[in-house]
N, C-alpha and C positions, 0 to 999 in steps of 0.2 A: 412353245414351253419355256424356252429361254426368256422371252419377255414377260411371260407369268411369274416366272421365279424370281426375275428382278424387280417386278413389283411388289412379291410378296417381301422380299428382303426390303425394299425401300419402306414398306409400310411397318416394319418391324422395329427399324431404324429410327422412324418417327415416332412410334410409340415407347421406345426406350428413351427418346430425348424427350418426349413431352412427360414421361414419368419422372426423368431426372430434373425437368425444371418445374414439375410439381412440388418434388421434395424439397427443392432448393426456397421454392415460394413460401412454403409451410413451414421451413425453418426461419425464413425472416421475419413471417409474420408472427413466429411463436416468440422470437428474440424482441422483437417490436413491442408485443404485447406484455412481456416481461418487465420492458424499460418503462412503459406506460403506467404497469401498477406498480412499480419500487417507489415505496416511501420516502419522501425527502424529510429529513431529521435536520435540527438545528443544533450544533454541538454547544454545548454549554462551556465554553471555553474559559472561564472564570473558575471553575471547577475541575476542569481537566487535568490529569497527572499525567506527566510524560517525566519519566526516571529513568537513568541508564547506571551500571556499573561496569568497571573494568579493572584488572588487575594493577595496582601500582606497586612503586619500590619499598612500601611499608604495609601493604594489605590492600584490601579491596576499596576503590574509590567509588563513592556514591555520589550520584549528582542529579540535577533536574532543568527542565528546561521549561519557556512558557511562550506566550505570545503565538497560541495556538490559532489557526485559520484554517477552516475545514468546509468542503461540500460534501454531504453524504446522501447518497439515494441506496437505500437496502431494503428489502423485504424478505425477511428469513425463509419465507414460503417459494420465493422465487430468486435465489441469489445472484444467479447470472445476470440479471437484469440491473444490477445496482453496481453503484461506482463509488470509489473514495477518493479525493482531491485535499490535500491538507498541507501545511506548512506551517514551520515554527522558526521564531527568533533566536539566532545562536547567540547573540548577545545578552540573552537572560539567563545564559548557563551559570549555573549555582553550584559548588561543590563543597560549600563550609568552609573554604579558606580564600579570603580575599585577594592576596597576590595570586594564588594559583588561577583564581577566577579571571583576571587581569591577564595574565599571561593565556589562557586559553582562548579569550576574546580577541587578544591584540596582536600576538606573534604570528607571523606567516606560515612558520612550520603547523601551528595548530589551525584554528578555525579562521583566524583572519577576516574577522566579520566586517569589516570596513570594506572590504573587496568582495566577500561571499555573504550577503546579509540574510539568506534565507536557506534554509534545510528542507526541502519539498519531497512529497510523495505522492505519485499517481497508479491509481490502479490501471491494469490492462484487463483483469479478469478475476471474479469471485467465484469460488468453488465451495461447496458444502464437503464436510470432511467428518470424520468419525467423532471427531472432540468438538466440532464446531463447524468452523468456516475457516476459508485460507483466502486474503487479498494476495495476487499476484501481480507486481507492478515495478516501478522504478524509484529507485531513490536517489536524489541529487544532492550532494554537500560538496561544498568547494568548488562549484563547477564540473563535479565529475557525477557521471549518472550510471548506476549498475542496478541488474535486475533483484529483485529482493522479494520473498514470500513472508507475509506476516499472517500468523494463526492467530485466530481471535473468537471469542465468544460473544454472544449477543444475549441480554437479559431484556425482554421488553415488557413492559405493563400499561397497554393501553399508549398513552400519548408520551409516555417517557421509556427512556432506555439508557442502558451503559452498555459501550464496547471495551471490552478488554483483550490486549492482545501482548505477545512476547516476541521478539527475534534477535537475531544476532547480525552484527556485520564486521567486516574485519578494517580496523579503521587505515592500514597500509594501502588499501584499495582504493581512498579517498585522499591519499596524501597527507593524512593527519596524523603529526609526530613524525619521530624519526622511525627507521627501520630498527626492529630488534630493540636492544635495550631494555629497561626495567620496567616499561610500560607494557601490560598483555597487549595483544593485537586485536583479540575478541573484545568486542563491546557488547553487552545485552542492553537492549531497550526494551522499557516496559510500558504500555499504554492504557490509561484507564479514563474513558471518556462518555460522561453521562450527553444525552441529550435529547430534545423534546421535538414533537412535531407543530 
């Protein structure tokens, strides 16, 4: 009887292990399938808009960045299989005032673009949300990498589309500018990136 009971237990364990392995295999195949069918989009970098705003000593400062490079894989029907990898050139920063642009580019306390010539984002996960989608990943600026979430919308029409997103960062976390002072900590970044297949 003991041998029979042991044999039955072993069969149950083997069955459970087999079910768990099957579930993992199916999940892996599902993710692989989603990745295979994710659409590749070519960003229209010349018409992409990357803007930002931050509280300044005399009101809100608005600016823009360019030099976008991006690799986009995205399918609105299967967002989990997609990914974003993008970078901009901080040396393109423009706020409408030449002297301020010069300081932001060159001073060590600000962007120090000679030492840090790139601001980049790499997604780790893309999720569907009530209002659209969300890219969860990491933003690197001035050699510092922090987790960020970028809510975005997708408007597609056959072989063309537009991605629009907006998120905020705390400049102090990236050693940008002095702590405290008359410049606000929170920078709002807006994105509008047209793309084609």
